[in-house]
C-alpha atoms as one frame of an Amber mdcrd trajectory, in Angstrom:
protein
  15.387 -87.956  77.196  12.712 -88.031  74.508  13.416 -87.623  70.808  11.487
 -84.349  70.775  13.621 -82.939  73.585  16.792 -83.995  71.805  15.644 -82.279
  68.614  14.794 -79.087  70.477  18.208 -79.103  72.163  19.789 -78.797  68.714
  18.067 -75.494  68.015  20.369 -72.473  67.979  20.039 -70.306  71.115  18.542
 -67.409  69.142  15.874 -69.696  67.698  15.066 -71.141  71.122  14.703 -67.634
  72.561  12.377 -66.718  69.687  10.222 -69.827  70.248   9.925 -69.138  73.980
   9.102 -65.461  73.386   6.480 -66.369  70.775   4.847 -68.861  73.149   4.787
 -66.400  76.057   3.479 -63.588  73.862   0.675 -65.840  72.634  -0.136 -66.919
  76.194  -0.369 -63.310  77.441  -2.415 -62.318  74.378  -4.931 -65.102  75.092
  -5.216 -63.888  78.679  -5.769 -60.334  77.493  -8.485 -61.473  75.071 -10.275
 -63.365  77.845 -10.199 -60.309  80.099 -11.348 -58.043  77.272 -14.321 -60.376
  76.829 -15.163 -59.873  80.500 -14.844 -56.107  80.171 -16.625 -55.428  76.890
 -19.055 -58.328  76.427 -20.177 -59.195  79.932 -19.436 -55.784  81.416 -18.386
 -57.325  84.715 -14.939 -55.854  85.364 -12.115 -53.943  83.727  -9.414 -54.686
  86.316  -8.218 -57.746  84.385  -7.455 -55.706  81.277  -5.242 -53.351  83.279
  -3.497 -56.267  84.967  -2.860 -58.361  81.844  -2.206 -55.491  79.448   1.234
 -54.623  80.810   2.687 -58.170  80.659   1.303 -58.599  77.155   2.862 -55.314
  76.046   6.211 -56.280  77.531   6.188 -59.689  75.883   5.181 -58.169  72.561
   8.152 -55.797  72.631  10.489 -58.654  73.605   9.128 -60.707  70.689   9.534
 -57.734  68.358  13.123 -57.188  69.502  13.942 -60.845  68.821  12.379 -60.611
  65.367  14.505 -57.569  64.531  17.628 -59.148  66.038  16.926 -62.364  64.139
  17.401 -60.589  60.829  21.163 -60.907  61.393  21.125 -64.691  61.848  23.047
 -66.455  59.114  21.208 -68.510  56.507  22.802 -71.793  57.616  21.314 -71.471
  61.110  17.906 -70.695  59.639  18.144 -73.714  57.349  19.101 -75.983  60.265
  16.184 -74.660  62.326  13.714 -75.506  59.533  14.768 -79.172  59.704  13.846
 -79.492  63.393  10.187 -80.020  64.242   9.365 -79.074  67.852
């Protein structure tokens, strides 16, 4: 097991969920931007925007829910999470 994996295993579950949600939200947003480029700049197709818009919206609301839920995390857990670099 690598040192990076061991450090990430020490993250609190709420922090890990937030990191995963942030990564997935960013990934779906990048896909949506690429498809919007195809729709509005090249004018080739708009099907991609319809297909990637729903997953991006779902991931955004999941990310938002984790942000709101994370307001209740104690300060010690937040301080421990700052010490870990993943």
